[in-house]
N, CA, C and O of each residue as an XYZ file, in Angstrom:
528
protein
N    -149.313    103.551     21.054
C    -148.458    102.964     20.047
C    -147.824    104.097     19.260
O    -148.483    105.082     18.927
N    -146.543    103.949     18.967
C    -145.848    104.981     18.213
C    -146.314    104.973     16.761
O    -146.895    103.999     16.281
N    -146.046    106.072     16.081
C    -146.496    106.178     14.689
C    -145.749    105.187     13.792
O    -146.312    104.712     12.806
N    -144.496    104.870     14.117
C    -143.740    103.907     13.333
C    -144.335    102.511     13.423
O    -144.433    101.803     12.421
N    -144.740    102.112     14.649
C    -145.365    100.805     14.806
C    -146.741    100.768     14.168
O    -147.144     99.750     13.606
N    -147.468    101.885     14.255
C    -148.790    101.933     13.633
C    -148.682    101.785     12.121
O    -149.481    101.080     11.504
N    -147.702    102.444     11.526
C    -147.537    102.311     10.081
C    -147.046    100.910      9.710
O    -147.404    100.401      8.648
N    -146.226    100.273     10.571
C    -145.780     98.904     10.308
C    -146.961     97.936     10.371
O    -147.045     97.006      9.568
N    -147.878     98.154     11.328
C    -149.068     97.307     11.428
C    -149.958     97.508     10.208
O    -150.510     96.548      9.670
N    -150.094     98.758      9.774
C    -150.893     99.028      8.568
C    -150.265     98.375      7.350
O    -150.976     97.800      6.526
N    -148.941     98.452      7.219
C    -148.270     97.818      6.090
C    -148.433     96.298      6.138
O    -148.625     95.661      5.103
N    -148.356     95.714      7.343
C    -148.513     94.264      7.476
C    -149.918     93.828      7.083
O    -150.114     92.696      6.642
N    -150.889     94.707      7.239
C    -152.258     94.385      6.853
C    -152.538     94.580      5.378
O    -153.569     94.125      4.882
N    -151.646     95.244      4.667
C    -151.854     95.468      3.233
C    -151.441     94.222      2.447
O    -150.847     93.297      3.001
N    -151.762     94.211      1.154
C    -151.424     93.054      0.318
C    -149.921     92.827      0.209
O    -149.477     91.695      0.397
N    -149.106     93.862     -0.090
C    -147.652     93.597     -0.144
C    -147.084     93.148      1.204
O    -146.209     92.283      1.249
N    -147.567     93.720      2.284
C    -147.104     93.307      3.607
C    -147.499     91.886      3.940
O    -146.712     91.134      4.515
N    -148.719     91.515      3.578
C    -149.170     90.140      3.809
C    -148.354     89.152      2.988
O    -148.039     88.059      3.459
N    -148.013     89.531      1.768
C    -147.183     88.657      0.929
C    -145.802     88.493      1.548
O    -145.276     87.381      1.602
N    -145.206     89.593      2.017
C    -143.881     89.500      2.645
C    -143.918     88.667      3.919
O    -143.021     87.858      4.153
N    -144.944     88.855      4.743
C    -145.055     88.062      5.961
C    -145.285     86.590      5.646
O    -144.768     85.721      6.347
N    -146.055     86.300      4.597
C    -146.274     84.911      4.200
C    -144.987     84.270      3.702
O    -144.695     83.122      4.037
N    -144.217     84.999      2.907
C    -142.925     84.477      2.452
C    -141.974     84.255      3.630
O    -141.234     83.272      3.660
N    -141.999     85.165      4.589
C    -141.177     85.001      5.781
C    -141.588     83.791      6.593
O    -140.736     83.056      7.091
N    -142.891     83.577      6.731
C    -143.363     82.403      7.468
C    -143.020     81.119      6.726
O    -142.746     80.096      7.355
N    -143.033     81.160      5.390
C    -142.620     79.988      4.608
C    -141.144     79.681      4.857
O    -140.759     78.514      4.927
N    -140.316     80.719      4.991
C    -138.907     80.531      5.310
C    -138.747     79.878      6.678
O    -137.901     79.001      6.856
N    -139.557     80.303      7.644
C    -139.498     79.723      8.986
C    -139.919     78.254      8.941
O    -139.291     77.410      9.581
N    -140.971     77.946      8.193
C    -141.425     76.556      8.079
C    -140.353     75.694      7.420
O    -140.115     74.566      7.853
N    -139.707     76.210      6.381
C    -138.630     75.457      5.721
C    -137.482     75.209      6.694
O    -136.906     74.121      6.718
N    -137.153     76.217      7.493
C    -136.081     76.078      8.486
C    -136.428     74.984      9.498
O    -135.583     74.150      9.820
N    -137.639     74.983      9.990
C    -138.061     73.979     10.974
C    -138.109     72.589     10.343
O    -137.749     71.603     10.986
N    -138.550     72.506      9.092
C    -138.591     71.198      8.412
C    -137.189     70.627      8.219
O    -136.980     69.429      8.408
N    -136.228     71.470      7.845
C    -134.869     70.964      7.681
C    -134.250     70.605      9.031
O    -133.391     69.726      9.101
N    -134.672     71.269     10.091
C    -134.209     70.878     11.424
C    -134.756     69.502     11.776
O    -134.052     68.685     12.368
N    -136.005     69.244     11.416
C    -136.599     67.938     11.679
C    -135.898     66.849     10.856
O    -135.620     65.766     11.373
N    -135.612     67.131      9.580
C    -134.897     66.165      8.747
C    -133.521     65.893      9.336
O    -133.069     64.749      9.370
N    -132.865     66.932      9.795
C    -131.538     66.787     10.392
C    -131.604     65.917     11.643
O    -130.723     65.092     11.886
N    -132.643     66.110     12.420
C    -132.781     65.368     13.666
C    -133.113     63.894     13.421
O    -132.699     63.032     14.197
N    -133.851     63.597     12.358
C    -134.304     62.230     12.112
C    -133.372     61.423     11.214
O    -133.543     60.212     11.079
N    -132.391     62.078     10.598
C    -131.521     61.346      9.683
C    -130.345     60.716     10.435
O    -130.063     61.045     11.587
N    -129.688     59.820      9.752
C    -128.580     59.058     10.331
C    -127.377     59.982     10.536
O    -127.036     60.752      9.637
N    -126.730     59.917     11.706
C    -125.542     60.746     11.926
C    -124.453     60.465     10.898
O    -124.258     59.325     10.475
N    -123.759     61.504     10.513
C    -122.653     61.485      9.549
C    -123.076     61.040      8.150
O    -122.259     60.531      7.382
N    -124.355     61.235      7.822
C    -124.813     60.909      6.470
C    -124.856     62.181      5.632
O    -124.820     63.293      6.159
N    -124.934     61.995      4.328
C    -124.991     63.140      3.425
C    -126.288     63.928      3.615
O    -126.281     65.158      3.563
N    -127.393     63.225      3.834
C    -128.670     63.902      4.054
C    -128.647     64.791      5.292
O    -129.205     65.888      5.295
N    -127.999     64.304      6.335
C    -127.890     65.092      7.565
C    -126.981     66.306      7.351
O    -127.253     67.390      7.867
N    -125.908     66.118      6.593
C    -124.999     67.218      6.275
C    -125.732     68.320      5.514
O    -125.599     69.500      5.840
N    -126.509     67.931      4.496
C    -127.249     68.912      3.700
C    -128.321     69.592      4.541
O    -128.461     70.814      4.493
N    -129.077     68.814      5.310
C    -130.133     69.385      6.144
C    -129.557     70.334      7.186
O    -130.138     71.388      7.447
N    -128.432     69.980      7.779
C    -127.802     70.841      8.778
C    -127.276     72.122      8.147
O    -127.373     73.196      8.741
N    -126.717     72.012      6.943
C    -126.232     73.200      6.246
C    -127.377     74.141      5.918
O    -127.260     75.351      6.112
N    -128.474     73.604      5.428
C    -129.630     74.451      5.088
C    -130.236     75.047      6.349
O    -130.613     76.219      6.358
N    -130.337     74.253      7.421
C    -130.863     74.792      8.680
C    -129.982     75.924      9.204
O    -130.492     76.968      9.612
N    -128.660     75.723      9.195
C    -127.740     76.761      9.673
C    -127.816     78.020      8.814
O    -127.596     79.123      9.314
N    -128.124     77.867      7.529
C    -128.229     79.015      6.637
C    -129.551     79.755      6.839
O    -129.582     80.985      6.801
N    -130.635     79.022      7.051
C    -131.955     79.637      7.170
C    -132.294     80.117      8.575
O    -133.206     80.929      8.735
N    -131.592     79.642      9.593
C    -131.947     79.984     10.971
C    -131.848     81.484     11.279
O    -132.800     82.026     11.840
N    -130.756     82.190     10.946
C    -130.727     83.623     11.281
C    -131.832     84.447     10.606
O    -132.461     85.261     11.281
N    -132.098     84.268      9.285
C    -133.224     85.025      8.727
C    -134.563     84.600      9.315
O    -135.463     85.429      9.450
N    -134.716     83.314      9.670
C    -135.969     82.868     10.278
C    -136.169     83.511     11.648
O    -137.289     83.870     12.012
N    -135.097     83.656     12.394
C    -135.189     84.307     13.708
C    -135.578     85.774     13.538
O    -136.402     86.286     14.296
N    -134.998     86.447     12.558
C    -135.363     87.849     12.303
C    -136.810     87.986     11.856
O    -137.512     88.898     12.294
N    -137.259     87.095     10.996
C    -138.654     87.139     10.536
C    -139.604     86.920     11.701
O    -140.605     87.627     11.823
N    -139.309     85.959     12.551
C    -140.186     85.693     13.691
C    -140.176     86.847     14.687
O    -141.215     87.172     15.264
N    -139.030     87.465     14.897
C    -138.971     88.616     15.800
C    -139.810     89.768     15.256
O    -140.526     90.426     16.011
N    -139.724     90.011     13.957
C    -140.533     91.066     13.346
C    -142.021     90.721     13.417
O    -142.851     91.591     13.678
N    -142.351     89.461     13.187
C    -143.744     89.033     13.250
C    -144.304     89.184     14.662
O    -145.446     89.610     14.833
N    -143.515     88.841     15.665
C    -143.945     89.000     17.055
C    -144.129     90.480     17.384
O    -145.078     90.853     18.074
N    -143.224     91.321     16.891
C    -143.349     92.762     17.127
C    -144.625     93.316     16.495
O    -145.321     94.123     17.111
N    -144.931     92.893     15.288
C    -146.142     93.340     14.607
C    -147.380     92.854     15.349
O    -148.338     93.607     15.528
N    -147.361     91.591     15.782
C    -148.501     91.060     16.536
C    -148.681     91.785     17.863
O    -149.811     92.041     18.279
N    -147.584     92.118     18.529
C    -147.686     92.846     19.798
C    -148.224     94.247     19.573
O    -149.030     94.731     20.368
N    -147.796     94.908     18.505
C    -148.294     96.251     18.221
C    -149.768     96.230     17.826
O    -150.497     97.184     18.098
N    -150.207     95.153     17.189
C    -151.605     95.030     16.786
C    -152.477     94.524     17.927
O    -153.703     94.601     17.851
N    -151.862     94.013     18.972
C    -152.627     93.507     20.110
C    -153.108     92.080     19.927
O    -154.039     91.657     20.612
N    -152.507     91.339     19.034
C    -152.871     89.936     18.803
C    -152.020     89.066     19.727
O    -150.966     88.574     19.322
N    -152.472     88.876     20.959
C    -151.644     88.237     21.969
C    -151.477     86.746     21.742
O    -150.463     86.176     22.146
N    -152.439     86.104     21.108
C    -152.240     84.687     20.784
C    -151.139     84.538     19.732
O    -150.367     83.580     19.779
N    -151.061     85.464     18.795
C    -149.979     85.466     17.808
C    -148.634     85.741     18.447
O    -147.616     85.182     18.039
N    -148.631     86.612     19.460
C    -147.380     86.911     20.178
C    -146.878     85.666     20.898
O    -145.693     85.341     20.824
N    -147.773     84.970     21.593
C    -147.329     83.792     22.347
C    -146.885     82.667     21.410
O    -145.873     82.018     21.674
N    -147.614     82.427     20.332
C    -147.204     81.388     19.377
C    -145.902     81.773     18.687
O    -145.026     80.928     18.502
N    -145.768     83.034     18.306
C    -144.542     83.496     17.662
C    -143.341     83.429     18.579
O    -142.246     83.072     18.146
N    -143.535     83.768     19.846
C    -142.432     83.680     20.801
C    -142.009     82.236     21.024
O    -140.823     81.954     21.195
N    -142.979     81.313     21.022
C    -142.636     79.903     21.161
C    -141.750     79.457     19.998
O    -140.710     78.833     20.210
N    -142.157     79.775     18.782
C    -141.372     79.380     17.602
C    -140.021     80.078     17.625
O    -139.005     79.460     17.307
N    -139.992     81.348     17.993
C    -138.742     82.108     18.047
C    -137.761     81.490     19.041
O    -136.578     81.339     18.735
N    -138.240     81.139     20.207
C    -137.371     80.551     21.229
C    -136.885     79.165     20.799
O    -135.716     78.835     20.999
N    -137.759     78.358     20.215
C    -137.373     77.005     19.802
C    -136.323     77.060     18.691
O    -135.325     76.342     18.753
N    -136.535     77.896     17.682
C    -135.566     77.974     16.580
C    -134.237     78.522     17.084
O    -133.179     78.022     16.701
N    -134.276     79.537     17.933
C    -133.042     80.100     18.486
C    -132.306     79.064     19.337
O    -131.086     78.932     19.244
N    -133.049     78.336     20.161
C    -132.434     77.307     21.000
C    -131.790     76.226     20.150
O    -130.652     75.835     20.410
N    -132.500     75.734     19.134
C    -131.962     74.684     18.269
C    -130.739     75.180     17.502
O    -129.793     74.423     17.284
N    -130.755     76.451     17.092
C    -129.636     77.013     16.342
C    -128.399     77.171     17.220
O    -127.279     76.947     16.761
N    -128.595     77.555     18.482
C    -127.463     77.832     19.359
C    -126.894     76.589     20.037
O    -125.708     76.565     20.362
N    -127.709     75.554     20.258
C    -127.232     74.429     21.053
C    -126.659     73.287     20.238
O    -125.857     72.520     20.769
N    -127.022     73.137     18.999
C    -126.539     71.990     18.220
C    -125.426     72.425     17.286
O    -125.620     72.530     16.075
N    -124.264     72.676     17.856
C    -123.147     73.175     17.054
C    -122.093     72.100     16.761
O    -121.085     72.394     16.119
N    -122.305     70.877     17.211
C    -121.299     69.848     17.011
C    -121.457     69.109     15.685
O    -120.659     68.223     15.379
N    -122.448     69.449     14.912
C    -122.705     68.769     13.642
C    -121.773     69.269     12.549
O    -121.286     70.399     12.596
N    -121.539     68.420     11.576
C    -120.748     68.799     10.418
C    -121.661     69.510      9.422
O    -122.761     69.037      9.136
N    -121.207     70.638      8.898
C    -121.961     71.372      7.889
C    -120.990     72.178      7.034
O    -119.794     72.241      7.315
N    -121.524     72.784      5.997
C    -120.703     73.547      5.063
C    -120.013     74.710      5.756
O    -118.884     75.053      5.405
N    -120.665     75.317      6.726
C    -120.118     76.500      7.395
C    -118.899     76.172      8.239
O    -118.101     77.066      8.522
N    -118.729     74.927      8.648
C    -117.548     74.558      9.435
C    -116.306     74.438      8.580
O    -115.202     74.666      9.076
N    -116.444     74.092      7.325
C    -115.278     73.909      6.458
C    -115.082     75.083      5.529
O    -114.294     75.989      5.801
N    -115.804     75.057      4.436
C    -115.650     76.089      3.422
C    -116.143     77.440      3.897
O    -115.633     78.473      3.462
N    -117.113     77.450      4.771
C    -117.616     78.710      5.295
C    -116.563     79.449      6.109
O    -116.434     80.669      6.007
N    -115.808     78.704      6.920
C    -114.725     79.331      7.688
C    -113.628     79.826      6.762
O    -113.062     80.897      6.979
N    -113.328     79.047      5.728
C    -112.313     79.481      4.757
C    -112.783     80.742      4.036
O    -111.989     81.651      3.796
N    -114.063     80.801      3.692
C    -114.624     81.998      3.068
C    -114.544     83.198      4.016
O    -114.231     84.311      3.592
N    -114.826     82.966      5.294
C    -114.723     84.035      6.278
C    -113.308     84.552      6.426
O    -113.096     85.761      6.522
N    -112.325     83.643      6.446
C    -110.926     84.072      6.527
C    -110.529     84.854      5.278
O    -109.818     85.855      5.366
N    -110.992     84.391      4.109
C    -110.680     85.083      2.861
C    -111.272     86.489      2.874
O    -110.601     87.444      2.481
N    -112.535     86.629      3.326
C    -113.156     87.953      3.396
C    -112.454     88.847      4.411
O    -112.276     90.042      4.175
N    -112.055     88.266      5.539
C    -111.358     89.047      6.552
C    -110.010     89.524      6.035
O    -109.608     90.657      6.299
N    -109.308     88.666      5.300
C    -108.019     89.044      4.730
C    -108.195     90.155      3.704
O    -107.398     91.093      3.670
N    -109.222     90.066      2.871
C    -109.495     91.104      1.875
C    -109.875     92.419      2.533
O    -109.479     93.485      2.062
N    -110.638     92.357      3.617
C    -111.053     93.579      4.313
C    -109.872     94.245      5.013
O    -109.782     95.472      5.043
N    -108.969     93.448      5.573
C    -107.824     94.035      6.272
C    -106.819     94.621      5.289
O    -106.166     95.616      5.603
N    -106.682     94.032      4.119
C    -105.758     94.563      3.118
C    -106.280     95.889      2.580
O    -105.504     96.822      2.373
N    -107.587     95.979      2.351
C    -108.141     97.214      1.792
C    -108.198     98.343      2.822
O    -108.292     99.511      2.445
N    -108.142     98.016      4.103
C    -108.210     99.060      5.108
C    -106.841     99.712      5.360
O    -106.765    100.772      5.982
N    -105.763     99.079      4.877
C    -104.434     99.670      5.046
C    -104.304    100.883      4.137
O    -104.688    100.843      2.968
N    -103.772    101.934      4.674
C    -103.569    103.151      3.871
C    -102.079    103.382      3.672
O    -101.254    102.944      4.473
N    -101.759    104.058      2.620
C    -100.361    104.362      2.333
C     -99.876    105.428      3.309
O    -100.637    106.320      3.685
N     -98.609    105.340      3.722
C     -98.091    106.361      4.646
C     -98.036    107.718      3.935
O     -97.822    107.797      2.725
N     -98.229    108.748      4.695
C     -98.231    110.105      4.129
C     -96.811    110.497      3.742
O     -95.851    110.167      4.438
N     -96.694    111.195      2.641
C     -95.382    111.661      2.175
C     -94.927    112.817      3.052
O     -95.733    113.660      3.447
N     -93.643    112.855      3.351
C     -93.132    113.896      4.240
C     -92.770    115.141      3.512
O     -92.324    116.109      4.127
């Protein structure tokens, strides 16, 4: 094991590392719960819209947390944790990538926000022509 992974495993075993991993796992649980609410609610309802928006917002950080958790478990040699973490990682990633036909905040205002940020970034990247 490399020294970087060994220090990451040691940090994960410490109190601050355990707190961070617990908060990350709570984020993953919240993401999965909102996916379940989204799946069980009536199509085109406000509850489904909110649940889908929260799921779409929490899914990328949840995927990163689970990937880091699986890496830590693999470096520590906790193979049952690796298999359980990979299952959750694959399920959340699959649900995030395959259910894109739902209405959520990111389809409307999120796209407008993205266009606004892109326009601001392109304007600031323009430089004045050099004087001759």
